[in-house]
C-alpha positions in Angstrom: 38.8 140.1 -34.8 38.5 142.5 -38.0 40.5 145.6 -37.0 39.1 147.8 -40.1 36.7 148.2 -42.5 36.4 150.2 -45.8 33.8 151.7 -47.7 33.2 154.6 -49.9 31.1 157.3 -47.1 28.6 159.4 -50.1 25.6 157.6 -50.8 26.9 154.4 -49.0 26.9 156.0 -45.3 25.7 159.3 -45.8 22.8 160.6 -47.4 24.9 162.8 -49.6 23.8 162.1 -53.6 21.1 164.6 -53.7 23.1 167.1 -51.9 26.0 166.9 -54.3 23.6 166.8 -57.5 22.4 170.0 -56.2 25.5 171.6 -55.6 26.7 170.5 -59.0 23.3 172.3 -60.4 24.0 175.4 -58.9 27.4 175.8 -60.3 26.2 174.5 -63.6 23.7 177.2 -63.5 25.7 180.2 -62.5 28.0 179.4 -66.3 24.1 179.7 -67.3 23.3 175.9 -68.4 19.8 175.3 -66.4 19.7 171.7 -65.7 16.8 169.6 -63.4 17.8 167.8 -60.4 17.1 164.6 -60.9 19.2 165.1 -64.6 22.4 165.4 -62.5 21.9 163.3 -59.7 22.1 160.3 -62.2 25.5 161.8 -62.7 26.7 161.6 -59.4 28.8 158.6 -59.1 30.9 159.6 -61.9 33.6 162.1 -61.1 34.0 165.7 -62.3 35.7 164.7 -65.5 33.2 162.5 -66.8 30.4 164.2 -65.3 31.2 167.6 -66.7 31.2 166.1 -70.5 28.1 165.0 -70.1 26.5 168.6 -70.3 29.4 170.5 -71.6 30.1 170.7 -75.5 33.7 169.2 -75.6 35.2 172.9 -77.7 33.7 174.9 -74.0 35.0 172.0 -71.8 38.7 173.1 -71.0 37.6 176.7 -70.7 35.0 176.0 -67.8 36.1 172.6 -66.0 38.4 174.0 -63.3 36.4 176.9 -62.4 33.4 175.0 -62.4 35.0 171.8 -60.3 36.4 175.0 -57.9 33.1 176.5 -57.4 30.9 173.4 -57.0 32.9 172.4 -54.3 32.6 176.0 -53.1 28.6 175.6 -53.2 29.2 172.3 -51.3 30.7 172.7 -48.2 29.2 176.7 -48.0 25.1 176.0 -48.4 25.2 171.7 -48.4 28.0 170.1 -46.4 26.3 170.9 -43.3 22.9 169.2 -44.5 24.8 165.9 -44.8 23.2 162.5 -42.6 24.1 159.2 -41.7 21.8 156.8 -42.7 20.0 154.7 -39.7 22.0 152.4 -38.1 25.0 153.8 -39.8 26.4 153.3 -35.4 24.9 149.9 -35.6 26.8 148.9 -39.0 30.3 149.9 -37.5 29.5 148.4 -34.0 29.2 145.2 -35.8 31.8 145.4 -38.1 34.3 145.8 -35.8 33.1 146.2 -32.1 33.5 149.9 -32.1 33.4 153.4 -33.2 35.7 155.5 -32.0 37.1 158.2 -34.6 34.1 159.3 -35.6 32.4 162.1 -35.5 29.9 161.2 -32.3 27.2 163.1 -35.0 27.9 160.4 -37.7 26.1 157.5 -35.5 23.5 159.0 -34.0 19.8 158.0 -34.6 17.7 160.1 -36.4 
């Protein structure tokens, strides 16, 4: 019997890509760089060190990178984390692969 399954969670088991994009958009907006949500969403999956150079000129990156990452994390946790929801049938997937679902928050596995 399979004992464990290793999986990426963001955007794979939970709907979070648009929420991460919104947090990045908000953070960029606070530094005066106003971007469309879709423009940022296309970059989701990259770490901040790869995403920031897409929108911030090279000469400004060193100055803004760490504050921008920190502020984006704060925005995501404060405004968006509570909106992250599992994709439908995640509970079935986990139960089928491992035969169990303990150790994960109940709401993570609830059907929508």
